[in-house]
N, C-alpha and C positions, 0 to 999 in steps of 0.2 A: 503494497499502500505504501500511497506517495503524502508525503505528509505537506503543508503550506503553512504559511505565517498564522492563520488563527486553531493549528494545533499545539503550539508554543507549549501551554502549560499542562497540556493532555501528556508530551511528552516527556514532559520531568516528571510528571506523575507517576509515567508507567512503574509498573514493582517488577517486571517479568524483565526488565530492560536493564543492562550493566551501564555503570555510570557511562564506558567509553560506547555504549552504541546512542546512548542519550547527545551525547557531544556530537558525534559525526553524523548524526538526524538535525539536529539543528545549525550544525555548520553548515551544511548540505541546503540547509532552506538559506541560512544567509548568501550562500556562494549562486544559487539560483536566481535569489534579488537581483546581485549584483549584477549577472549575467545578465539579465534583460533589460540593463542601462545601456544607452548608446550615446551615439555622435547625437543622434536628432533626439535625446532626452533632454525636457525640459528643468528648469531649474526645481518647480516642484516636485516631480517626477524623483531627482535625486534625493531632495530634499525629503522626500516620504522612505525611501529606501534605508535614506541614515537613521532615520525615525524607528524603523523596524528594525536593523541593525543594532541598535543599543537595545530596544525590549527584548531580544534573541538573546546579547549578551548578558543583560541582568538577569533572565530567567538562566541562565548557564551557570549563574554563582552560586545555586542547588548544588551543581553536577560538578564542579571543578571551578571553585574562588580563584583559582590563582590566575589560571586561563583569561576568567572574566574581566579579573584587574585589568589584566594585559592588554586584551581587546578593547575597553572602554576607556585605558586611557590615550589607546591610540587612534581612536576615530576620533575623540577630542582635540586633537594636536593638529 
């Protein structure tokens, strides 16, 4: 099953998945968002992806706090 941005909390709450599986799926969703941006993307499109990435990175904190902190710091620079 392919998950999307609306499934973030569901993924984090899965009890049958390992932390690695949760982390991988959250980062796959983030990569998918970024891959859909292009040279024709508007400023609002880029801002939407940035906000959604932050949401993913904050959720990732429950799975991998160190990675989450690193990604949040990188996106704010």
